[in-house]
Backbone as a ProteinNet text record, in pm:
[ID]
protein_1_A
[PRIMARY]
MTFDKTLVCGAVLALASGSALADFSANVGLTSNYVFRGLTQTDNGPAIQGGFDYSHESGLYLGVWGSNVTGYGPDNSLELDLYGGWGTSFSGFDIDLGYLRYQYPKTDNSDNNTDEFHIGVSRDFGMLSAGYTLYYSPDFFGAGDGYYHDLAVDVPLPMDASIGLHYGFTRVDDGDDYEDYSISIGKSFGGFDFSVGYTDTVNLDGGNDDNWMFSVGKSF
[TERTIARY]
-648.8	-617.8	-678.2	-695.4	-759.8	-714.7	-691.6	-646.4	-703	-715.3	-763	-642.1	-618.2	-498.6	-494.8	-607.5	-611.5	-566.9	-619.8	-582	-434.7	-383.8	-242.9	-154.4	-182.5	-99.4	-101	-217.4	-225.5	-142.9	-150.5	-73.4	75.5	112.7	253.2	311	238.4	287.5	300.8	207.4	214.5	335.7	364	478	609.7	610	734.5	770.3	676.4	700	817.4	916.6	1030.5	1132.6	1118.2	1213.7	1265.9	1398.4	1459	1482	1444	1471.3	1351.9	1290.5	1173.4	1210.6	1149.9	1176.4	1043.9	1028.5	909	944.5	856.5	879.2	746.1	755.2	636.3	663.8	557.8	572.7	456.1	482.6	378.9	407.1	300.9	321.2	205.5	233.3	133.2	143.9	31	29.9	-75.9	-49	-143.8	-264.1	-253.9	-363.9	-338.4	-430.4	-417.8	-472.3	-381.8	-419.5	-393.5	-495.3	-485.5	-519.3	-420.9	-438.9	-496	-440	-475.3	-593.8	-664.5	-787.9	-773	-813.1	-804.9	-901.6	-855.5	-938.2	-980.7	-939.1	-967.9	-1027.4	-1088.1	-1147.5	-1045.3	-922.2	-809.9	-767.7	-802	-761.7	-647.5	-592.7	-478.1	-516.5	-416.2	-438.5	-322.9	-358	-259.7	-263.1	-145.9	-138.7	-31.9	-46.1	55.1	27.6	129.8	112.3	221.6	202.7	298	327.1	452.3	492.7	575.7	560.9	640.3	696.2	824.4	884.3	968.4	972.9	1045.6	1154.8	1263.2	1374.9	1338	1226.5	1178.2	1118.2	1091.7	1028	883.5	824.5	686.9	677.5	570.1	548.8	400	371.5	235.7	236.4	122.9	118.5	-22	-30.1	-155.5	-126.6	-221.5	-200.9	-333.8	-332.6	-456	-440.9	-553.2	-556.2	-697.4	-708.7	-841.4	-880	-1010.2	-1063.1	-1196.9	-1245.7	-1381.2	-1447.4	-1580.5	-1653.3	-1692.3	-1671.6	-1706.9	-1820.6	-1908.9	-2023.6	-2020.3	-2135.8	-2141.8	-2084	-2082.4	-2031.6	-1890.2	-1831.9	-1700.3	-1595.7	-1487.7	-1376.9	-1243.2	-1248	-1126.9	-1113.1	-994.1	-955.4	-853.4	-875.3	-788.4	-758.5	-630.7	-594.1	-512.2	-539	-466.9	-402	-273.3	-205.2	-101.3	-64.7	37.7	87.1	200.9	254.2	388.5	454.7	585.2	672.1	796.1	890.3	1017.9	1078.7	1203.3	1283.1	1406.4	1491.3	1534.6	1542.6	1582	1654.8	1780.5	1861.6	1862.2	1871.6	1880.3	1747.4	1637.1	1503.3	1438.8	1364.7	1285.1	1141.6	1085.2	950.1	863.4	740.8	650.3	511.8	458.1	321.7	246.3	128.9	62.9	-87.1	-146.3	-291.3	-316.8	-422.4	-458.9	-609.3	-649.7	-790.5	-815.9	-895.2	-937.5	-1063.3	-1062.1	-1178.6	-1210.5	-1340.1	-1390.1	-1491.2	-1449.5	-1525.9	-1671.6	-1704	-1841.7	-1902.8	-1857.5	-1913.2	-2060.2	-2137.4	-2277.9	-2297.2	-2184.7	-2190.4	-2085.5	-2129.4	-2035.9	-1946.9	-1986.9	-1902.8	-1770.7	-1763.7	-1638.2	-1528.2	-1564.9	-1466.2	-1424	-1298.6	-1253.5	-1128.9	-1123	-1004.8	-927.3	-794.2	-710.7	-583.3	-540.3	-418.2	-320.5	-191.3	-95	26.8	93.4	222.8	310.2	431.3	519.1	660.9	732.2	872.6	946.7	1065.1	1143	1291.8	1370.6	1515.3	1586.1	1697	1782.9	1894.7	1897.1	1997.6	2115.7	2119.1	2226.8	2192.6	2184.3	2149.7	2002	1923	1779.9	1726	1609.5	1538.6	1401.2	1350.5	1222.3	1143.5	1010.2	926	790.1	731	595.2	514.7	392	303.4	165.4	108.8	-28.1	-115.7	-222.2	-318.5	-448.6	-511.4	-639.2	-735.5	-858.3	-965.2	-1083.3	-1139.2	-1256.4	-1383.5	-1382.3	-1497.1	-1447.6	-1393.8	-1327.1	-1428.5	-1448.8	-1542.3	-1680.8	-1723.4	-1856.1	-1872.3	-1761.1	-1768.2	-1721.3	-1718.9	-1676.5	-1526.4	-1479.1	-1336	-1260.5	-1153.4	-1073.3	-925.9	-859.2	-716.1	-646.7	-528.8	-449.5	-305.8	-254.1	-116.1	-34.2	70.3	150	296	345.1	484.1	551.9	664	731.9	881.4	940.3	1084.1	1133.2	1243.5	1302.4	1447.4	1482.1	1617.2	1682.9	1787.7	1853.9	1933.1	1934.8	2008.4	2105.9	2202.6	2292.6	2217.2	2281.9	2230.7	2099.7	2091.1	1974.4	1844.7	1849.1	1729.4	1701.1	1580.3	1544.2	1428.3	1413.8	1300.2	1219.4	1089.7	1002	906.7	897.7	806.3	710.2	582.5	481.6	380	340.5	229.8	139.4	7.7	-86.5	-203.8	-260.4	-377	-480.4	-599.5	-710.2	-809.4	-848.8	-951.6	-1049.3	-1176.3	-1279.7	-1399.8	-1458.3	-1570.8	-1684.4	-1728.6	-1844.5	-1807.9	-1689.4	-1644.1	-1561.7	-1499.6	-1417.6	-1284.3	-1242	-1104.9	-1029.1	-921.6	-848.4	-702.2	-619.7	-478.2	-444.2	-339.6	-288.6	-136.4	-79.2	66.4	106.3	229.7	277.4	428.3	476.6	619.5	642	745.2	770.7	920.4	954.8	1092.9	1096	1183.2	1192.5	1330.2	1334.4	1461.5	1450.9	1555.4	1563.7	1651.5	1603.3	1677.9	1638.7	1737.9	1712.8	1628.7	1635.1	1556.8	1415.4	1378.5	1245.8	1256.5	1148.4	1140.8	1041.8	1089.2	1005.7	984	866.9	843	739.7	754.8	657.6	629.8	503.2	470.4	347.5	334.4	219.8	161.6	30	-37.1	-154.1	-185.3	-295.6	-353.5	-474.3	-540.3	-568	-585.2	-613.7	-732.2	-824.6	-942.5	-1036.9	-1036.7	-1127.5	-1261.4	-1370.8	-1503.9	-1528.5	-1567	-1588	-1469	-1361.2	-1245.3	-1126.5	-1018.4	-895.2	-903.3	-813.2	-809.6	-663.8	-615.1	-474.7	-460.4	-352.6	-330.6	-182.4	-151.8	-19.3	-22.4	90	96.7	230.3	226.5	347.9	333.9	438.3	430.4	557.8	541.7	655.1	625.7	724.3	702.1	827.5	807.3	919.2	893.9	999.2	993.7	1070.5	1023.9	1086.2	1127.3
-246.9	-327	-465.8	-538	-668.5	-769	-895.6	-997.3	-1136.3	-1221.1	-1358.5	-1451.1	-1508.2	-1588.7	-1711.8	-1774.9	-1894.4	-1863.7	-1754.5	-1716.9	-1683.7	-1611.7	-1574.5	-1697.2	-1789.5	-1908.8	-1989.9	-1999.9	-2074.2	-2009.9	-1878.1	-1807.6	-1816.1	-1807.6	-1817.8	-1953.2	-2059.5	-2192.5	-2210	-2152.8	-2164.7	-2092.5	-1971.8	-1895.7	-1957.3	-2014.3	-2067.2	-2202.9	-2270.3	-2404.3	-2407.2	-2492.3	-2507.6	-2397.1	-2307.6	-2198.9	-2192.9	-2185.6	-2168.7	-2022	-1934.4	-1791.8	-1720.7	-1782.6	-1725.6	-1686.2	-1582.4	-1533.1	-1517.7	-1591.2	-1582.2	-1511.5	-1425.1	-1357.1	-1337.3	-1306.1	-1281.8	-1165.3	-1102.4	-991.3	-990.6	-941.4	-928.9	-802.8	-734.8	-610.1	-575.1	-483.9	-431	-279.8	-210.9	-66.1	-11.7	104.8	165.4	224.3	243.5	301.5	272.1	202.5	174.9	295.5	371.9	492.4	469.8	492.4	476	608.6	665.3	793.3	900	905.1	1006.9	976.2	866	834.2	704.6	707.5	587.5	481.2	358.4	244.9	160.3	201.1	123.7	211.6	324.2	415.7	454.6	483	522.5	413.3	289.1	177.1	98.7	-0.3	-76.6	-176.7	-224.8	-324.7	-423.4	-548.2	-653.5	-678	-676.8	-683.6	-783.5	-836.4	-927.9	-969.7	-1023.8	-1065.2	-1157.7	-1205.9	-1292.1	-1231.9	-1241.9	-1187.1	-1287.5	-1280.2	-1360.9	-1267.6	-1281.7	-1204.7	-1297.1	-1266.3	-1345.2	-1258.3	-1319.7	-1240.8	-1165.4	-1198.7	-1125.5	-989.8	-970.1	-846.9	-864.7	-980.7	-1007.2	-1028.7	-983.5	-1006.4	-1024.4	-1095.7	-1119.4	-1109.8	-1077.4	-1071.6	-1073.1	-1100.6	-1097.4	-1029.8	-947.2	-870.1	-852	-856.8	-843	-759.1	-701.7	-621	-620	-603.6	-577.5	-433.2	-409.8	-277.1	-258.4	-134.4	-104.6	-14.2	-12.6	79	24	-106.3	-165.5	-267.1	-242.7	-330.1	-391.5	-414.7	-466.6	-606.1	-684.6	-821.6	-835.5	-725.4	-733.7	-663	-731.6	-671.8	-697.8	-737.9	-778.8	-710.4	-663	-621.6	-722.8	-775.4	-878.3	-838.4	-805.7	-747.8	-843	-840.2	-918.6	-823.6	-842.2	-750.7	-824.1	-762.1	-816	-707.7	-732.4	-632.8	-672.1	-572.7	-592.9	-471.6	-495.8	-388.2	-407.2	-296.4	-301.1	-173.9	-171.1	-53	-5.2	127.4	185.8	318.1	325.5	448.1	502.6	413.1	454.8	474.9	460.2	474.6	337.7	320.6	199.6	227.8	139.7	157	41.1	71.8	-28.6	-12.3	-120.9	-125.9	-232.2	-198.2	-297.1	-283.1	-383.1	-392.6	-431	-375.7	-404	-424.5	-526.9	-555.9	-543	-443.1	-426.9	-510.9	-598.3	-683.2	-684.7	-682.1	-688	-801.5	-920.9	-1044.2	-1041.5	-973	-973.3	-833.6	-749.3	-615.3	-619.2	-522.7	-513.5	-421.2	-377.9	-290.3	-337.1	-396.1	-451.6	-345.1	-216.6	-111	-97.3	-150.8	-143.5	-226	-331.5	-415.3	-345.2	-303.2	-206.2	-253.2	-225.1	-250.5	-120.3	-131.5	-13.1	-51.5	37.3	17.2	130.6	102.9	209.8	199.9	313.6	322.4	414.1	369.7	446.9	451.7	557	571.6	625.1	573.4	616.8	609.6	678	676.3	699.3	628.3	646	742.2	858	958.9	954	854.7	842.6	909.5	1041.3	1114.9	1100.7	1066.3	1043.1	965.5	905.9	842	905.8	915.6	981.8	903.7	910.6	838.8	903.9	879.7	927.2	811.8	793.4	688.3	746.1	711.7	749.7	626	634.8	526.5	565.7	468	492.7	378.2	413	314.2	352.8	259.3	291.5	313.1	269.9	292.8	281.9	390.6	390.1	386.5	267.9	246.3	303	282.8	323.5	470.8	545.4	690.8	733.8	643.4	677.5	675.9	733.7	736.9	800	733.1	784.9	788.3	897.5	914.6	949.9	892.4	926.9	950.8	1068.8	1105.8	1092.3	1011.8	978.6	1019.1	1113.6	1157.7	1124.6	1052.7	1008.2	1034.2	1072.5	1094.3	1021.7	950.4	879.3	923.2	966	1014.1	918.1	846.1	753.3	828.5	771.3	825.7	720.4	759.9	659.7	560.6	448.7	347	285.4	259.6	191.8	265.4	397.8	479.2	557.8	615.3	693.9	785.9	890.6	981.4	967.3	947.5	935.8	1053.6	1114.1	1224.9	1184.1	1219.5	1178	1288.5	1304.7	1393.6	1319.2	1325.5	1260.1	1349.5	1328.2	1405	1308.8	1308.6	1223.8	1304.4	1250.1	1312.9	1204.5	1219.2	1120.5	1191.7	1133.2	1196.6	1234.7	1139.5	1162.6	1160.5	1207.4	1208.9	1332	1332.1	1445.5	1446.5	1564.6	1585.6	1645.3	1579.1	1628.9	1587.1	1643.3	1613.8	1549.2	1471.4	1417.9	1421.1	1430.7	1430	1359.3	1312.7	1244	1257.9	1242.9	1237.4	1124.9	1047.6	934.1	915.9	853.7	816.6	665.9	597	452.9	408.1	292.7	236.6	85.8	19.2	-126.3	-163.2	-259.9	-300.7	-443	-528.1	-664.4	-745.2	-713.8	-786.3	-735.3	-628.5	-569.5	-427.8	-382	-246.5	-166	-56.1	30.2	163.3	222.9	354.6	430	561.5	649.2	760.2	798.4	896.2	977.8	1085.1	1175.2	1196.9	1193.1	1214.6	1309.8	1387.9	1483.1	1499.4	1555.8	1581.2	1730.4	1772.3	1911.4	1915.2	2009.2	2028.7	1910.1	1835.4	1722	1770.6	1731.3	1770.7	1719.7	1808.3	1770	1798.4	1855.1	1891	1801.8	1834.1	1757.6	1627.2	1535.6	1405.4	1374.6	1425.3	1405.1	1287.9	1212.6	1091.3	1070.6	1018.5	968.6	817.1	758	613.3	561.2	445.3	372.3	230.6	182	50.4	-28.2	-159.7	-250.2	-367.1	-408.9	-515.9	-599.4	-712.7	-802	-870.8	-884.3	-955	-1085.5	-1184.4	-1318.1	-1360.1
151.7	34.6	50.3	-62.9	-51.3	-157.1	-120.4	-213.9	-183.4	-287.3	-270	-262.2	-143.4	-120.9	-210	-233.5	-317.3	-459.5	-515.9	-651.3	-659.8	-559.2	-560.1	-555.9	-464.4	-453	-581.8	-645.6	-770.8	-880.1	-890.2	-991.9	-963.3	-836.3	-798.8	-838.5	-808.1	-841.8	-992.2	-1068.7	-1213.6	-1268.7	-1218.2	-1267.1	-1223.5	-1102.5	-1048.9	-1107.7	-1169.9	-1221.3	-1318	-1288.9	-1377.9	-1364.2	-1266.9	-1253.4	-1111.6	-1096	-964.8	-934.2	-1027.3	-1012.5	-951.2	-852.5	-785.8	-644.3	-595.6	-461.6	-387.5	-278	-195.2	-65.6	-18	108.7	179.9	307.5	388.8	481.8	529.5	622.1	719.7	839.4	941	1020.3	1063.4	1134.2	1224.7	1316.1	1407.8	1404.3	1383.8	1379.6	1474.8	1531.1	1624	1552.5	1418.8	1341.7	1194	1128.1	985.8	908.8	846	772.4	623.9	542.4	396.8	330.5	262	193	284.8	403.9	500	587.3	562	634	713.4	840.3	922.1	871.9	870.1	829.3	949.5	1069.1	1189.5	1299.3	1260.4	1357.3	1464	1417.1	1503.1	1600.9	1568.5	1651.3	1588.6	1658.7	1608.8	1500.5	1429.1	1324.7	1321.5	1296.2	1267.8	1118	1055.8	910.4	867.8	748.2	698	555.4	492.3	354	305.3	181.8	113.9	-23.5	-66.5	-195.6	-273.2	-403.6	-496.6	-602.9	-632.8	-741.3	-828.1	-956.7	-1055.3	-1115.5	-1157.7	-1211.1	-1339.7	-1400.6	-1516.8	-1479.5	-1350	-1304.2	-1264.1	-1295.2	-1255.6	-1104.4	-1044.8	-902.8	-874	-765.3	-717.3	-565.7	-507.3	-362.6	-307.2	-178.4	-104.9	28.5	74.1	197.8	268.3	401.1	475	599.6	645.1	766.7	822.8	953.4	1009.5	980.1	961.1	929.2	1000.1	999.6	1046.4	942.6	944.1	857.6	722.8	699.4	571	585.3	679.7	701.3	839.8	899.4	1036.6	1052.2	944.7	952.9	898.1	850.7	789	874.5	902.2	977.1	908.8	780.3	710.5	576	548	413.3	363.1	245.8	188.8	45.2	16.6	-111.8	-197.9	-325.5	-425.4	-523.4	-551.4	-643	-726.9	-835.8	-924.1	-1017.3	-1079.5	-1170.9	-1226.6	-1279.9	-1343.5	-1317.8	-1278.3	-1253.9	-1333.1	-1373.2	-1447.7	-1420.4	-1466.4	-1452.3	-1589.2	-1603.9	-1731.8	-1705.9	-1748.7	-1736.3	-1593.8	-1496.3	-1357.3	-1289	-1361.6	-1304.2	-1288	-1180.3	-1158.3	-1200.8	-1282.4	-1335.9	-1288.6	-1248.1	-1193.9	-1256	-1310.4	-1362.8	-1284.3	-1231.5	-1147.8	-1138	-1075.5	-1054.8	-909.4	-851.2	-713.3	-701.9	-628.4	-602.5	-452.5	-412.7	-273.9	-252.5	-151.8	-125	24.7	53.1	190.1	193.3	236.7	212.5	258	368.1	418.7	416.4	324.4	315.4	275.5	324.1	284.2	164.6	104.4	-13.2	-113.1	-223.5	-321.1	-384	-377.8	-433	-358.6	-236.8	-162.1	-227.6	-299.9	-367.9	-496.8	-501.1	-601.2	-674.8	-805.4	-887.7	-907.4	-905.7	-925.7	-999.8	-1089.5	-1168.2	-1136.1	-1155.3	-1128.4	-1218.9	-1234.5	-1300	-1216	-1187.5	-1100.7	-1152.7	-1115.3	-1150.7	-1028.8	-1002.7	-887.5	-920.1	-837.4	-858.3	-725.7	-708.5	-591.9	-630.7	-565.9	-595.6	-498.2	-411.1	-315.2	-182.5	-183.5	-62.4	-28.5	-129.2	-109.6	-228.5	-210.3	-320.5	-331.5	-453.7	-477	-580.3	-567.7	-662.1	-678.2	-794	-822.2	-879.5	-828.4	-877.4	-903.2	-1018.3	-1052.4	-1043.4	-962.9	-947.8	-1018	-1081.9	-1149.1	-1121.8	-1085.8	-1067.6	-1154.9	-1234.4	-1316.8	-1234.8	-1108	-1020.2	-876.7	-824.5	-694.6	-581.6	-525.2	-414.6	-447.4	-573.4	-616.2	-645.6	-650	-670.4	-808.5	-905.4	-1040.9	-1056.8	-1168.3	-1195.7	-1079.3	-1037.1	-927.2	-963.1	-927.5	-952.2	-820.8	-801.1	-683.8	-726.9	-694.2	-725.2	-597.3	-603.3	-485.1	-509.3	-431.5	-439	-306.6	-311.7	-190	-199.6	-88	-76.9	47	34.8	147.5	163.7	284.2	313.4	411.7	370.1	462.5	569.3	687.6	800.1	852.4	933.9	992.2	1080.4	1107.6	1199.8	1151.4	1021.1	962.2	988.1	986.3	1005.7	878	868.2	750.6	785.3	705	714.1	585.5	598.8	483.1	474.8	355.6	330.5	219.7	234.9	137.2	115.2	-12.4	-48.2	-144.8	-122.2	-210.9	-244.8	-362.6	-406.8	-462.4	-402.7	-444.6	-526.5	-642.9	-725.5	-769	-731.4	-760.7	-821.8	-926.7	-997.3	-903.6	-821.5	-735.7	-588	-556.2	-417.4	-386.7	-268.7	-227.2	-300.5	-346.3	-390.8	-272.9	-230.8	-115.2	-125.3	-37.8	-32.3	101.5	102.4	228.3	225.8	342.7	353.4	481.7	485	604.6	615.9	737.6	766.4	865.9	845.5	933.7	952.9	1063.1	1092.1	1114.1	1042.6	1052.8	1096.7	1164.2	1210	1215.2	1167.4	1177.3	1295.5	1374.2	1493.2	1530.2	1548.2	1591.6	1495.9	1367	1268.3	1251.4	1323.5	1313	1256.4	1192.5	1138.9	1222.2	1279.4	1362.5	1291.1	1308.3	1250.7	1333.9	1335.1	1397	1296.8	1279.7	1176.4	1209.3	1134.5	1146.9	1008.4	997	868.9	887.9	783.7	789.5	650.4	643.5	516.1	501	375.6	342.9	247.5	269.1	182.8	183.6	292.8	304.8	357.9	291.3	334.8	476.6	566.5	705.4	794.1	736.7	818	793.6	860.3	846.1	925.4	893.7	959.5	990.1	1105.1	1138.6	1234.7	1218.4	1296.3	1322.8	1440.2	1472.8	1462.9	1420.9	1405.1	1455.3	1517.8	1553.4	1500.1	1433.1	1370.1	1396	1402.1	1407.9	1315.5	1238.5	1142.5	1122.6	1058	1028.5	895.9	816.5	689.6	700.4	624.7	627.9	487.6
[MASK]
++++++++++++++++++++++++++++++++++++++++++++++++++++++++++++++++++++++++++++++++++++++++++++++++++++++++++++++++++++++++++++++++++++++++++++++++++++++++++++++++++++++++++++++++++++++++++++++++++++++++++++++++++++++++++++

């Protein structure tokens, strides 16, 4: 993912002006492997990640997030994402409309810088929560129209733990159509969030891409 911190901060200050109903937060994390839609972004190596978020009581939100990456040009080692959107609740369902800009500041291929839009719906059923999000890009990393279907289920466990299940389907005009899935176990302890997970792909050209991941993060 990729975002412009200057633009985000400027927009945040403009929205927050004259309002005490603003919420700012930050997050930082370390993962053994940065995996995006089933594919490693760090050549199976570790990543340091972090971001800043702003939310307004109207449902508007903005954020910036960054991570080290590999494979986006010999001089580029950074993904910097900018995103924003609006969320609301209706009849027990949470609805999210948003935009995401993936940017790689020193990439040698401008097609890597990509715009993506999404609409999602989720609900907490008590024993579990489930959600579906549809992502659309008019030119997904230079491969034409791209669609991603994301289905996620989270099952809470005792002692601030949970099990996360995910299934995704990628469809791109001039690229591979494939599926990915993952399972993870998360636990909060001492103010930190820990997780361990496994992810794999199906019908990916060139074979499957399975990965184990361990992550630790903290929100402020």
